Each structure stands twice: as C-alpha cells, then as structure tokens.
C-alpha positions as CSV (number, residue, x, y, z in Angstrom):
1,M,-10.0,23.6,-0.6
2,V,-9.9,25.5,-4.2
3,G,-6.4,25.4,-5.1
4,R,-5.3,22.4,-2.6
5,I,-2.9,19.6,-4.2
6,P,-5.3,16.5,-4.0
7,L,-3.1,13.6,-3.0
8,V,-3.1,9.5,-2.9
9,L,-1.6,7.7,-0.3
10,L,-0.1,4.5,-1.1
11,A,1.3,2.1,1.8
12,C,3.1,-0.9,0.4
13,G,3.6,-4.2,2.7
14,S,2.6,-7.9,3.7
15,F,-0.1,-6.8,5.8
16,N,0.7,-10.0,7.6
17,P,-2.0,-10.3,9.4
18,I,-3.5,-6.0,8.3
19,T,-3.7,-4.3,11.9
20,H,-5.5,-0.9,13.6
21,Q,-1.6,0.0,13.5
22,H,-1.3,-0.6,9.7
23,M,-4.8,1.7,9.1
24,R,-4.2,4.1,11.7
25,L,-1.1,5.5,9.7
26,F,-3.7,6.7,7.2
27,E,-5.6,9.1,9.6
28,L,-2.4,11.0,10.9
29,A,-0.6,11.3,7.5
30,R,-4.4,12.8,6.2
31,D,-4.5,14.9,9.3
32,H,-0.9,16.0,9.2
33,L,-1.1,16.8,5.7
34,H,-4.5,18.9,5.4
35,Q,-2.8,20.7,7.9
36,T,0.3,21.4,5.4
37,G,0.8,25.0,4.3
38,C,1.9,28.5,5.1
39,Y,1.1,31.8,5.6
40,C,0.1,34.4,2.1
41,Q,-1.3,37.5,2.3
42,L,-1.5,36.9,6.0
43,L,-4.2,33.6,5.6
44,Y,-3.4,30.4,6.4
45,C,-3.5,28.0,3.2
46,R,-3.5,24.7,3.2
47,R,-1.6,22.6,0.7
48,Y,-3.2,19.2,-0.1
49,K,-6.1,17.6,0.0
50,V,-6.1,13.6,0.2
51,I,-8.8,12.0,-1.6
52,E,-7.7,8.1,-1.6
53,G,-5.5,6.1,0.7
54,I,-4.5,2.8,-1.3
55,V,-3.5,-0.7,0.7
56,S,-1.4,-2.6,-1.4
57,P,-0.3,-6.2,0.0
58,V,2.7,-8.0,-1.6
59,S,2.6,-11.0,-3.6
60,D,3.5,-14.3,-2.3
61,E,6.9,-14.1,-4.3
62,Y,8.1,-11.3,-1.3
63,G,9.5,-14.7,0.5
64,K,9.4,-13.2,3.7
65,K,9.2,-15.9,6.6
66,G,5.5,-16.7,8.0
67,L,3.8,-14.9,4.7
68,V,0.2,-16.2,4.5
69,S,-1.7,-16.9,0.6
70,A,-2.3,-13.1,-0.8
71,T,-5.3,-14.3,-1.5
72,H,-6.4,-14.3,2.4
73,R,-3.9,-11.0,2.8
74,V,-6.3,-9.2,0.7
75,A,-9.2,-10.5,1.8
76,M,-8.0,-9.4,5.1
77,S,-7.6,-6.2,4.4
78,R,-10.8,-5.5,2.3
79,L,-12.9,-6.8,5.2
80,A,-11.2,-4.2,8.2
81,L,-11.1,-1.4,5.5
82,E,-14.9,-1.8,5.0
83,T,-16.2,1.0,6.7
84,S,-13.6,3.5,5.5
85,N,-15.1,5.9,2.8
86,W,-11.5,6.7,1.8
87,I,-8.8,3.7,2.0
88,G,-9.3,0.9,-0.3
89,V,-7.3,-2.3,-1.4
90,D,-5.6,-2.8,-4.4
91,P,-4.7,-6.5,-5.4
92,W,-2.5,-5.6,-8.1
93,E,1.1,-5.9,-6.7
94,S,-0.4,-9.2,-5.1
95,K,-1.2,-10.7,-7.8
96,Q,2.1,-10.2,-9.9
97,Q,4.1,-13.5,-10.5
98,H,7.1,-11.7,-9.3
99,W,7.7,-9.9,-6.3
100,S,7.3,-6.0,-7.2
101,E,9.8,-3.7,-6.0
102,T,8.3,0.0,-4.5
103,V,9.8,2.1,-6.9
104,E,7.5,-0.1,-9.6
105,V,4.4,-0.5,-7.7
106,L,4.7,3.5,-7.2
107,R,4.9,3.7,-11.1
108,H,2.0,1.3,-11.7
109,H,-0.2,4.0,-9.7
110,Y,1.5,7.2,-11.0
111,N,0.6,5.5,-14.1
112,R,-3.2,5.0,-13.5
113,L,-4.0,8.4,-11.6
114,L,-2.4,10.2,-14.8
115,N,-5.7,8.6,-16.6
116,P,-8.5,10.9,-17.0
117,D,-10.7,7.2,-16.1
118,H,-8.6,6.6,-12.7
119,L,-11.9,7.4,-10.6
120,K,-13.2,4.1,-12.4
121,G,-13.1,1.5,-9.9
122,S,-10.8,3.0,-7.4
123,V,-11.8,3.4,-4.0
124,Q,-13.2,7.1,-4.4
125,D,-15.5,5.6,-7.2
126,T,-16.6,3.1,-4.8
127,R,-17.4,5.7,-2.3
128,V,-19.5,8.0,-4.8
129,N,-21.4,5.2,-5.2
130,K,-22.1,4.0,-1.8
131,T,-22.9,7.9,-0.7
132,G,-24.4,9.2,-3.6
133,Q,-21.9,12.3,-4.0
134,D,-21.6,13.9,-7.1
135,K,-19.0,12.5,-9.5
136,Q,-18.7,16.6,-10.6
137,D,-16.9,17.8,-7.1
138,M,-15.1,14.7,-7.5
139,N,-13.3,15.5,-10.5
140,S,-13.1,19.1,-9.3
141,Y,-9.3,19.1,-8.4
142,P,-7.0,20.8,-10.4
143,G,-4.7,18.5,-12.0
144,S,-3.5,15.2,-11.6
145,P,-3.5,13.6,-8.0
146,Q,0.0,14.1,-6.5
147,L,1.1,10.3,-4.7
148,K,3.2,9.1,-1.6
149,L,4.2,6.8,-0.3
150,L,3.1,6.2,3.4
151,C,5.3,4.4,5.4
152,G,6.6,3.5,8.9
153,A,9.3,6.0,10.3
154,D,11.4,2.9,10.0
155,F,11.2,2.2,6.2
156,L,14.3,4.9,6.4
157,E,16.2,2.8,7.8
158,T,16.1,0.3,5.3
159,F,18.0,2.5,2.9
160,K,20.7,1.3,4.8
161,I,20.7,-1.9,4.4
162,P,23.8,-3.1,1.5
163,K,21.9,-4.6,-1.5
164,L,18.6,-4.0,-0.7
165,W,18.0,-1.1,-2.2
166,R,19.3,0.1,-5.2
167,E,20.3,4.2,-5.3
168,E,18.5,5.6,-8.6
169,H,15.0,3.5,-6.7
170,I,15.8,5.3,-4.1
171,V,16.2,9.1,-5.6
172,E,13.3,7.8,-7.5
173,V,11.3,7.3,-4.6
174,V,11.9,10.1,-2.5
175,G,12.6,12.7,-5.3
176,K,9.8,12.1,-7.6
177,F,6.9,11.3,-5.5
178,G,8.2,11.0,-1.9
179,L,7.3,9.9,1.8
180,V,5.2,10.4,4.6
181,C,6.9,9.1,7.5
182,V,5.0,8.1,10.8
183,S,7.3,8.0,13.9
184,R,6.1,6.3,17.3
185,G,8.4,5.7,20.4
186,L,11.8,6.6,20.4
187,T,12.5,6.8,16.6
188,D,14.8,9.3,15.1
189,T,13.9,10.2,11.9
190,H,16.0,13.4,11.6
191,R,18.8,11.2,12.0
192,F,18.4,8.9,9.9
193,I,17.4,11.6,7.2
194,H,21.1,13.6,8.0
195,E,23.0,10.3,7.7
196,S,21.9,9.7,4.0
197,D,23.2,11.9,1.4
198,T,20.1,11.0,-1.1
199,L,17.2,12.0,1.9
200,T,19.0,14.9,2.7
201,R,18.8,16.5,-0.7
202,H,15.5,15.6,-1.0
203,R,14.2,16.0,2.9
204,H,11.6,19.1,1.6
205,N,9.6,15.9,-0.2
206,I,9.8,13.8,3.3
207,H,7.1,14.4,5.7
208,L,8.0,13.3,8.7
209,V,4.6,12.6,11.3
210,R,4.7,12.1,15.2
211,E,2.1,10.0,16.6
212,W,2.2,10.9,20.1
213,I,-0.3,8.1,21.4
214,Q,1.7,5.0,21.7
215,N,0.8,2.0,19.9
216,E,3.6,-0.8,20.0
217,I,0.9,-3.4,17.5
218,S,3.1,-5.7,15.3
219,A,1.7,-8.0,13.2
220,T,4.3,-10.3,13.9
221,E,3.5,-10.3,17.7
222,I,-0.2,-10.9,16.7
223,R,0.8,-13.9,14.5
224,R,2.9,-15.1,17.6
225,A,-0.2,-15.3,20.5
226,L,-2.9,-16.7,17.6
227,R,-0.2,-19.6,17.0
228,R,-0.5,-19.9,20.9
229,G,-4.0,-19.5,21.2
230,Q,-4.4,-16.2,22.9
231,S,-6.8,-13.7,22.3
232,V,-6.2,-10.8,19.5
233,R,-9.5,-9.1,20.1
234,Y,-8.9,-5.2,20.0
235,L,-5.6,-5.2,18.5
236,L,-7.3,-6.7,15.0
237,P,-10.6,-5.7,13.5
238,D,-13.6,-8.5,14.5
239,S,-14.6,-9.1,11.2
240,V,-10.3,-10.1,10.3
241,I,-11.0,-12.0,13.8
242,E,-13.5,-14.3,12.4
243,Y,-11.8,-14.6,9.3
244,I,-8.5,-15.8,10.4
245,K,-10.7,-18.6,12.6
246,Q,-12.8,-19.3,9.6
247,H,-9.7,-20.7,7.5
248,D,-7.7,-21.7,9.8
249,L,-4.8,-18.8,9.8
250,Y,-1.1,-18.4,11.8
251,T,-0.7,-21.9,13.2
252,A,2.9,-23.3,14.0
253,E,2.8,-24.8,10.3
254,S,2.5,-21.5,8.5
255,E,4.5,-19.8,10.7
256,L,7.5,-21.8,8.6
257,Q,6.3,-20.6,5.2
258,N,9.6,-19.5,3.7
259,A,11.9,-20.4,6.3
260,G,15.4,-20.2,5.3
261,D,14.6,-18.4,1.7
262,I,16.6,-14.7,1.2
263,L,14.2,-12.5,1.2
264,Q,13.5,-12.0,-3.0
265,P,15.0,-7.4,-2.6
266,L,18.4,-9.0,-1.5
267,K,18.5,-11.6,-4.3
268,T,17.4,-9.3,-7.0
269,N,20.0,-6.7,-6.2
270,T,22.5,-9.3,-5.5
271,E,22.3,-10.4,-9.3
C-alpha cells in the first residue's frame, strides 16, 4: 500500500431507485483501479488505493420525469448500502435548492477532501467507528486523495448532446478530476472518445472498465414493474423494496411527476 495514490469514487445520478447495478459499478471500478499500475524494476507497482465511494443523488430540481422526492431516494440509498464498509451516501447535492451541475458537485467533494478533517463524518469515519479500525491507518496515505467521477459508459455520449454541457466543464471534469466508465453490452467506449477532441486529449485520465457479466437492470424498467404490481425481488435490496411498499412509491401518479418539463441542464445552458 506504500506509495499508492488514495482515490475516492463519486457517482452522481437520480438513483430512482438505487439498484444492485448502481452498487455493482463501485465494486467493478475498485477492482480495476486496484489492478492499475506499471512494472518498476521487474516488480508490478499498483498505482491506486480506493478508500471511499460516494453516492450523490440529484436534487428534486433536476426535473426528470417520474423523479420521486430526494428524501426518499437518499433514504433508499442508505438502506441499500448498509452492508458496505466503504460506500456511503452524501445528501449535499440532494439538499440544494437548485440543480447542481456535475462539475459543481465534484468541486464540493474535492474541497472536502482537501480539508485535513475530511474523514470526520465521512464513510471512512463511519467504517472506523463500526469496526474499531485504527484511525492512524486511515490517515496513512500520502497526500490528499484524488477524486474521480464514476459512471456508466453511456455517460460519455451525453457530452455530444447539444447545450447539455459547457465545453469548459467537460475539460474540468475529464482533465482535472477524471472518469471511471464502466461499459456493458456492445457499448463502444473507445469510439466515443475517438470522436471527441476533448476526450481524446484527456484520454489518459479516463479509465475504461468492462463488465463481462451481463447485467441489464434498469431503474426505468423497475419503476414500470412496480407500477404494474410485478415483483422486483433480486433486482433491488429487500430493504429498499420494503421501503417502497411502506411509502407507496412509484405509482402511475408519481411517474407523471415533471412530465412535460425540460431537464434543468438544458434550461441552464440555453439561458
């Protein structure tokens, strides 16, 4: 572990609801990063040590059709991650009175990591309190942790959507922070990068991870099944399913939430 770069993974999204696939992305990304490195004097030196994973649900102001209250989405995410000793939920983004651009969320968490007391109240701090692990070990990494945005490979395609992203924000997200993109199926992530001059220029800061075990869990299809009274067991954690039942979420009425509205990112970047 000596000399390895500490790294934090941040996943932004609706998490409407959080699924096993969302959580699986973190595990795949951590495995990949832990195996990333190079040969030094005939020894393979691993480069990264992932120390924390953060799930950041978007605020209600995002304006996506069928988006249930952030209070519920944060609660479900916390229930889903109860058994994880390194991934947690941060409600900061969800509590904002406005929709926060991805780069704004990255800046917030990066500044938190620069704070010497960033472990206080964090996922790592909670893990230490639960397991009794020595905090000195948790602070033994050299320098401040790197922060990278964790996403599905289809996220790269959003950079091409007119008026969805500002060019300077793409440069900051990819160039300063970096991406860890998990692909599945036939998604051609290399083509997405090749077709973008900006992504090609910063391709060294984009980690491409392949999911070889096919998993096509879709939050949209899960909401559809729930509306129709169909079982979603083994697609979501049982605790999340129970929460949905208790609060009568994902009904025909809730799916009409924000119907006809323009997504806030499109509004923001056209003003």
